[in-house]
A tleap script that builds the chain and sets N, CA, C and O, in Angstrom:
source leaprc.protein.ff14SB
mol = sequence {
  NMET ALA LYS ASP LEU THR VAL SER TYR PRO
  VAL VAL ILE THR HIE ASP ASN THR ASP VAL
  ASP TYR PRO TYR GLU VAL TYR ILE PRO ALA
  PHE GLU GLY TYR THR GLN GLY ARG ASN MET
  ALA ASN ALA ILE LEU MET ALA ARG ASP PHE
  ILE GLY LEU SER ALA MET ASP LEU ARG GLU
  ASP GLY LYS ALA LEU PRO HIE PRO TRP ARG
  CYS GLN ILE LYS ARG LYS MET ILE ARG CTHR
}
set mol.1.N position { 58.259 11.802 -4.068 }
set mol.1.CA position { 57.782 13.102 -3.644 }
set mol.1.C position { 56.250 13.132 -3.719 }
set mol.1.O position { 55.665 12.780 -4.743 }
set mol.2.N position { 55.626 13.545 -2.649 }
set mol.2.CA position { 54.163 13.599 -2.591 }
set mol.2.C position { 53.639 14.764 -3.420 }
set mol.2.O position { 54.247 15.832 -3.487 }
set mol.3.N position { 52.517 14.530 -4.034 }
set mol.3.CA position { 51.882 15.546 -4.851 }
set mol.3.C position { 50.768 16.210 -4.045 }
set mol.3.O position { 50.030 15.532 -3.330 }
set mol.4.N position { 50.647 17.518 -4.158 }
set mol.4.CA position { 49.535 18.211 -3.505 }
set mol.4.C position { 48.238 17.804 -4.185 }
set mol.4.O position { 48.180 17.617 -5.401 }
set mol.5.N position { 47.207 17.673 -3.374 }
set mol.5.CA position { 45.922 17.224 -3.879 }
set mol.5.C position { 44.842 18.174 -3.405 }
set mol.5.O position { 44.774 18.512 -2.224 }
set mol.6.N position { 44.004 18.601 -4.323 }
set mol.6.CA position { 42.866 19.442 -3.964 }
set mol.6.C position { 41.595 18.652 -4.235 }
set mol.6.O position { 41.341 18.218 -5.359 }
set mol.7.N position { 40.806 18.476 -3.188 }
set mol.7.CA position { 39.552 17.737 -3.298 }
set mol.7.C position { 38.465 18.582 -2.654 }
set mol.7.O position { 38.685 19.182 -1.602 }
set mol.8.N position { 37.304 18.632 -3.272 }
set mol.8.CA position { 36.165 19.364 -2.705 }
set mol.8.C position { 35.147 18.362 -2.181 }
set mol.8.O position { 34.746 17.436 -2.886 }
set mol.9.N position { 34.737 18.560 -0.938 }
set mol.9.CA position { 33.743 17.687 -0.321 }
set mol.9.C position { 32.472 18.480 -0.048 }
set mol.9.O position { 32.540 19.611 0.433 }
set mol.10.N position { 31.318 17.901 -0.349 }
set mol.10.CA position { 30.060 18.593 -0.040 }
set mol.10.C position { 29.805 18.601 1.459 }
set mol.10.O position { 30.186 17.673 2.173 }
set mol.11.N position { 29.163 19.648 1.918 }
set mol.11.CA position { 28.762 19.753 3.320 }
set mol.11.C position { 27.301 20.194 3.371 }
set mol.11.O position { 26.779 20.788 2.427 }
set mol.12.N position { 26.667 19.892 4.480 }
set mol.12.CA position { 25.284 20.314 4.700 }
set mol.12.C position { 25.291 21.232 5.912 }
set mol.12.O position { 25.680 20.821 7.004 }
set mol.13.N position { 24.859 22.478 5.722 }
set mol.13.CA position { 24.841 23.448 6.814 }
set mol.13.C position { 23.394 23.752 7.169 }
set mol.13.O position { 22.585 24.099 6.309 }
set mol.14.N position { 23.087 23.614 8.449 }
set mol.14.CA position { 21.745 23.937 8.930 }
set mol.14.C position { 21.851 25.000 10.012 }
set mol.14.O position { 22.875 25.127 10.683 }
set mol.15.N position { 20.789 25.750 10.167 }
set mol.15.CA position { 20.759 26.823 11.161 }
set mol.15.C position { 19.746 26.482 12.237 }
set mol.15.O position { 18.616 26.093 11.942 }
set mol.16.N position { 20.161 26.631 13.491 }
set mol.16.CA position { 19.300 26.344 14.638 }
set mol.16.C position { 19.115 27.629 15.434 }
set mol.16.O position { 20.042 28.085 16.104 }
set mol.17.N position { 17.931 28.211 15.364 }
set mol.17.CA position { 17.661 29.469 16.068 }
set mol.17.C position { 17.720 29.342 17.584 }
set mol.17.O position { 17.849 30.348 18.282 }
set mol.18.N position { 17.627 28.131 18.096 }
set mol.18.CA position { 17.627 27.951 19.552 }
set mol.18.C position { 19.030 27.933 20.142 }
set mol.18.O position { 19.186 28.092 21.352 }
set mol.19.N position { 20.056 27.742 19.315 }
set mol.19.CA position { 21.438 27.719 19.805 }
set mol.19.C position { 22.042 29.107 19.611 }
set mol.19.O position { 22.320 29.516 18.484 }
set mol.20.N position { 22.241 29.817 20.692 }
set mol.20.CA position { 22.726 31.198 20.628 }
set mol.20.C position { 24.216 31.262 20.298 }
set mol.20.O position { 24.639 32.138 19.543 }
set mol.21.N position { 25.022 30.349 20.852 }
set mol.21.CA position { 26.473 30.405 20.673 }
set mol.21.C position { 26.944 29.849 19.326 }
set mol.21.O position { 27.766 30.467 18.649 }
set mol.22.N position { 26.428 28.695 18.944 }
set mol.22.CA position { 26.845 28.040 17.699 }
set mol.22.C position { 25.604 27.610 16.912 }
set mol.22.O position { 25.268 26.426 16.886 }
set mol.23.N position { 24.928 28.559 16.276 }
set mol.23.CA position { 23.664 28.225 15.607 }
set mol.23.C position { 23.815 27.481 14.269 }
set mol.23.O position { 22.828 26.976 13.735 }
set mol.24.N position { 25.025 27.410 13.731 }
set mol.24.CA position { 25.222 26.739 12.448 }
set mol.24.C position { 25.856 25.371 12.674 }
set mol.24.O position { 26.959 25.266 13.210 }
set mol.25.N position { 25.145 24.326 12.259 }
set mol.25.CA position { 25.660 22.967 12.358 }
set mol.25.C position { 26.062 22.510 10.966 }
set mol.25.O position { 25.337 22.724 9.995 }
set mol.26.N position { 27.221 21.883 10.883 }
set mol.26.CA position { 27.742 21.433 9.597 }
set mol.26.C position { 27.923 19.918 9.635 }
set mol.26.O position { 28.574 19.380 10.532 }
set mol.27.N position { 27.343 19.245 8.657 }
set mol.27.CA position { 27.517 17.801 8.512 }
set mol.27.C position { 28.394 17.554 7.299 }
set mol.27.O position { 28.145 18.102 6.225 }
set mol.28.N position { 29.424 16.728 7.466 }
set mol.28.CA position { 30.330 16.377 6.384 }
set mol.28.C position { 30.118 14.895 6.084 }
set mol.28.O position { 30.742 14.048 6.724 }
set mol.29.N position { 29.244 14.559 5.119 }
set mol.29.CA position { 28.864 13.166 4.900 }
set mol.29.C position { 30.011 12.236 4.525 }
set mol.29.O position { 30.025 11.083 4.957 }
set mol.30.N position { 30.963 12.698 3.741 }
set mol.30.CA position { 32.060 11.828 3.317 }
set mol.30.C position { 32.882 11.336 4.505 }
set mol.30.O position { 33.450 10.245 4.465 }
set mol.31.N position { 32.941 12.140 5.554 }
set mol.31.CA position { 33.700 11.775 6.748 }
set mol.31.C position { 32.786 11.385 7.911 }
set mol.31.O position { 33.253 11.080 9.008 }
set mol.32.N position { 31.485 11.402 7.651 }
set mol.32.CA position { 30.479 11.070 8.663 }
set mol.32.C position { 30.728 11.829 9.969 }
set mol.32.O position { 30.699 11.256 11.058 }
set mol.33.N position { 30.972 13.126 9.828 }
set mol.33.CA position { 31.270 13.939 10.996 }
set mol.33.C position { 30.529 15.257 11.002 }
set mol.33.O position { 29.969 15.692 9.996 }
set mol.34.N position { 30.544 15.873 12.163 }
set mol.34.CA position { 29.865 17.150 12.374 }
set mol.34.C position { 30.825 18.170 12.963 }
set mol.34.O position { 31.791 17.820 13.641 }
set mol.35.N position { 30.543 19.428 12.695 }
set mol.35.CA position { 31.184 20.539 13.374 }
set mol.35.C position { 30.134 21.645 13.453 }
set mol.35.O position { 28.995 21.461 13.026 }
set mol.36.N position { 30.519 22.773 13.991 }
set mol.36.CA position { 29.555 23.866 14.134 }
set mol.36.C position { 30.263 25.203 14.011 }
set mol.36.O position { 31.491 25.277 14.062 }
set mol.37.N position { 29.474 26.260 13.849 }
set mol.37.CA position { 30.050 27.586 13.707 }
set mol.37.C position { 29.166 28.664 14.293 }
set mol.37.O position { 27.961 28.484 14.469 }
set mol.38.N position { 29.797 29.794 14.591 }
set mol.38.CA position { 29.077 30.945 15.163 }
set mol.38.C position { 28.263 31.685 14.106 }
set mol.38.O position { 27.219 32.265 14.404 }
set mol.39.N position { 28.759 31.657 12.856 }
set mol.39.CA position { 28.065 32.271 11.723 }
set mol.39.C position { 28.409 31.447 10.483 }
set mol.39.O position { 29.170 30.484 10.575 }
set mol.40.N position { 27.865 31.808 9.342 }
set mol.40.CA position { 28.076 31.017 8.129 }
set mol.40.C position { 29.559 30.922 7.760 }
set mol.40.O position { 30.050 29.840 7.438 }
set mol.41.N position { 30.268 32.044 7.806 }
set mol.41.CA position { 31.690 32.044 7.459 }
set mol.41.C position { 32.483 31.158 8.413 }
set mol.41.O position { 33.354 30.403 7.982 }
set mol.42.N position { 32.185 31.249 9.699 }
set mol.42.CA position { 32.868 30.428 10.694 }
set mol.42.C position { 32.528 28.951 10.510 }
set mol.42.O position { 33.391 28.092 10.696 }
set mol.43.N position { 31.289 28.647 10.149 }
set mol.43.CA position { 30.886 27.259 9.917 }
set mol.43.C position { 31.663 26.659 8.744 }
set mol.43.O position { 32.091 25.506 8.806 }
set mol.44.N position { 31.844 27.433 7.685 }
set mol.44.CA position { 32.614 26.966 6.531 }
set mol.44.C position { 34.071 26.763 6.917 }
set mol.44.O position { 34.683 25.767 6.530 }
set mol.45.N position { 34.626 27.690 7.668 }
set mol.45.CA position { 36.003 27.566 8.141 }
set mol.45.C position { 36.175 26.310 8.995 }
set mol.45.O position { 37.154 25.580 8.839 }
set mol.46.N position { 35.236 26.063 9.887 }
set mol.46.CA position { 35.306 24.885 10.748 }
set mol.46.C position { 35.175 23.600 9.930 }
set mol.46.O position { 35.816 22.599 10.248 }
set mol.47.N position { 34.350 23.619 8.881 }
set mol.47.CA position { 34.216 22.450 8.009 }
set mol.47.C position { 35.529 22.171 7.284 }
set mol.47.O position { 35.948 21.018 7.179 }
set mol.48.N position { 36.169 23.209 6.788 }
set mol.48.CA position { 37.473 23.037 6.125 }
set mol.48.C position { 38.496 22.448 7.087 }
set mol.48.O position { 39.263 21.557 6.723 }
set mol.49.N position { 38.502 22.949 8.303 }
set mol.49.CA position { 39.424 22.454 9.316 }
set mol.49.C position { 39.140 20.984 9.626 }
set mol.49.O position { 40.065 20.176 9.704 }
set mol.50.N position { 37.872 20.641 9.803 }
set mol.50.CA position { 37.479 19.262 10.087 }
set mol.50.C position { 37.922 18.326 8.963 }
set mol.50.O position { 38.497 17.267 9.216 }
set mol.51.N position { 37.650 18.727 7.720 }
set mol.51.CA position { 38.018 17.896 6.573 }
set mol.51.C position { 39.534 17.739 6.490 }
set mol.51.O position { 40.033 16.636 6.266 }
set mol.52.N position { 40.260 18.828 6.668 }
set mol.52.CA position { 41.718 18.773 6.599 }
set mol.52.C position { 42.323 17.867 7.650 }
set mol.52.O position { 43.193 17.051 7.346 }
set mol.53.N position { 41.868 18.004 8.889 }
set mol.53.CA position { 42.393 17.165 9.967 }
set mol.53.C position { 42.004 15.703 9.779 }
set mol.53.O position { 42.809 14.806 10.030 }
set mol.54.N position { 40.779 15.465 9.341 }
set mol.54.CA position { 40.331 14.087 9.099 }
set mol.54.C position { 41.138 13.447 7.972 }
set mol.54.O position { 41.518 12.280 8.061 }
set mol.55.N position { 41.396 14.207 6.919 }
set mol.55.CA position { 42.183 13.700 5.797 }
set mol.55.C position { 43.610 13.390 6.231 }
set mol.55.O position { 44.172 12.370 5.831 }
set mol.56.N position { 44.197 14.257 7.041 }
set mol.56.CA position { 45.552 14.007 7.539 }
set mol.56.C position { 45.599 12.739 8.381 }
set mol.56.O position { 46.531 11.946 8.252 }
set mol.57.N position { 44.605 12.539 9.239 }
set mol.57.CA position { 44.554 11.331 10.067 }
set mol.57.C position { 44.471 10.076 9.201 }
set mol.57.O position { 45.168 9.095 9.459 }
set mol.58.N position { 43.623 10.106 8.180 }
set mol.58.CA position { 43.494 8.951 7.294 }
set mol.58.C position { 44.805 8.662 6.571 }
set mol.58.O position { 45.231 7.511 6.484 }
set mol.59.N position { 45.436 9.702 6.058 }
set mol.59.CA position { 46.704 9.526 5.334 }
set mol.59.C position { 47.793 8.979 6.249 }
set mol.59.O position { 48.569 8.114 5.843 }
set mol.60.N position { 47.855 9.484 7.495 }
set mol.60.CA position { 48.849 8.990 8.450 }
set mol.60.C position { 48.619 7.525 8.791 }
set mol.60.O position { 49.568 6.796 9.082 }
set mol.61.N position { 47.363 7.092 8.755 }
set mol.61.CA position { 47.024 5.693 9.034 }
set mol.61.C position { 47.134 4.816 7.789 }
set mol.61.O position { 46.843 3.621 7.839 }
set mol.62.N position { 47.553 5.412 6.675 }
set mol.62.CA position { 47.714 4.663 5.436 }
set mol.62.C position { 46.403 4.329 4.749 }
set mol.62.O position { 46.348 3.419 3.922 }
set mol.63.N position { 45.356 5.053 5.082 }
set mol.63.CA position { 44.037 4.806 4.493 }
set mol.63.C position { 43.756 5.806 3.374 }
set mol.63.O position { 44.305 6.907 3.345 }
set mol.64.N position { 42.898 5.394 2.467 }
set mol.64.CA position { 42.524 6.261 1.345 }
set mol.64.C position { 41.516 7.309 1.798 }
set mol.64.O position { 40.745 7.094 2.734 }
set mol.65.N position { 41.540 8.432 1.122 }
set mol.65.CA position { 40.547 9.469 1.386 }
set mol.65.C position { 39.203 9.036 0.809 }
set mol.65.O position { 39.161 8.368 -0.225 }
set mol.66.N position { 38.106 9.408 1.464 }
set mol.66.CA position { 36.802 9.050 0.904 }
set mol.66.C position { 36.544 9.808 -0.397 }
set mol.66.O position { 37.000 10.937 -0.576 }
set mol.67.N position { 35.818 9.174 -1.283 }
set mol.67.CA position { 35.459 9.819 -2.544 }
set mol.67.C position { 34.410 10.888 -2.234 }
set mol.67.O position { 33.409 10.584 -1.586 }
set mol.68.N position { 34.610 12.119 -2.674 }
set mol.68.CA position { 33.705 13.203 -2.280 }
set mol.68.C position { 32.273 13.073 -2.780 }
set mol.68.O position { 31.365 13.623 -2.155 }
set mol.69.N position { 32.041 12.381 -3.859 }
set mol.69.CA position { 30.684 12.337 -4.408 }
set mol.69.C position { 30.008 10.996 -4.216 }
set mol.69.O position { 28.940 10.760 -4.781 }
set mol.70.N position { 30.597 10.121 -3.441 }
set mol.70.CA position { 29.980 8.816 -3.193 }
set mol.70.C position { 29.399 8.732 -1.799 }
set mol.70.O position { 29.441 7.680 -1.161 }
set mol.71.N position { 28.875 9.805 -1.343 }
set mol.71.CA position { 28.274 9.824 -0.016 }
set mol.71.C position { 26.778 10.028 -0.174 }
set mol.71.O position { 26.302 10.613 -1.147 }
set mol.72.N position { 26.069 9.536 0.795 }
set mol.72.CA position { 24.623 9.693 0.775 }
set mol.72.C position { 24.208 10.543 1.956 }
set mol.72.O position { 24.720 10.388 3.064 }
set mol.73.N position { 23.290 11.426 1.707 }
set mol.73.CA position { 22.756 12.261 2.774 }
set mol.73.C position { 21.391 11.706 3.139 }
set mol.73.O position { 20.484 11.631 2.311 }
set mol.74.N position { 21.273 11.326 4.379 }
set mol.74.CA position { 20.005 10.793 4.853 }
set mol.74.C position { 19.270 11.900 5.579 }
set mol.74.O position { 19.841 12.600 6.415 }
set mol.75.N position { 18.008 12.048 5.254 }
set mol.75.CA position { 17.200 13.078 5.902 }
set mol.75.C position { 16.169 12.409 6.783 }
set mol.75.O position { 15.611 11.364 6.450 }
set mol.76.N position { 15.939 13.030 7.889 }
set mol.76.CA position { 14.924 12.538 8.803 }
set mol.76.C position { 13.978 13.686 9.096 }
set mol.76.O position { 14.388 14.733 9.598 }
set mol.77.N position { 12.732 13.483 8.785 }
set mol.77.CA position { 11.730 14.510 9.032 }
set mol.77.C position { 11.108 14.274 10.404 }
set mol.77.O position { 10.718 13.155 10.736 }
set mol.78.N position { 11.022 15.314 11.176 }
set mol.78.CA position { 10.425 15.231 12.503 }
set mol.78.C position { 9.253 16.191 12.549 }
set mol.78.O position { 9.399 17.377 12.253 }
set mol.79.N position { 8.112 15.688 12.912 }
set mol.79.CA position { 6.933 16.556 13.047 }
set mol.79.C position { 6.871 17.093 14.458 }
set mol.79.O position { 7.119 16.377 15.428 }
set mol.80.N position { 6.537 18.367 14.555 }
set mol.80.CA position { 6.405 18.974 15.886 }
set mol.80.C position { 5.002 19.464 16.108 }
set mol.80.O position { 4.698 20.005 17.171 }
savepdb mol mol.pdb
quit
């Protein structure tokens, strides 16, 4: 019998004033993926959905889930 598992993954949420429809971009480093949201609450909801679907795909493929705290966030500074 499978045991329910609760894991928390860090996300990075940024706001882009130039994007009117989806101004919140969410990066999920453990899964190396992105999603977006219309507002902060929607961005968090979309991140949860992304993580859940990604985790299900990994489990179905017989792969282990990524460790939530062993990810690195790379920052790139751009001068304008």
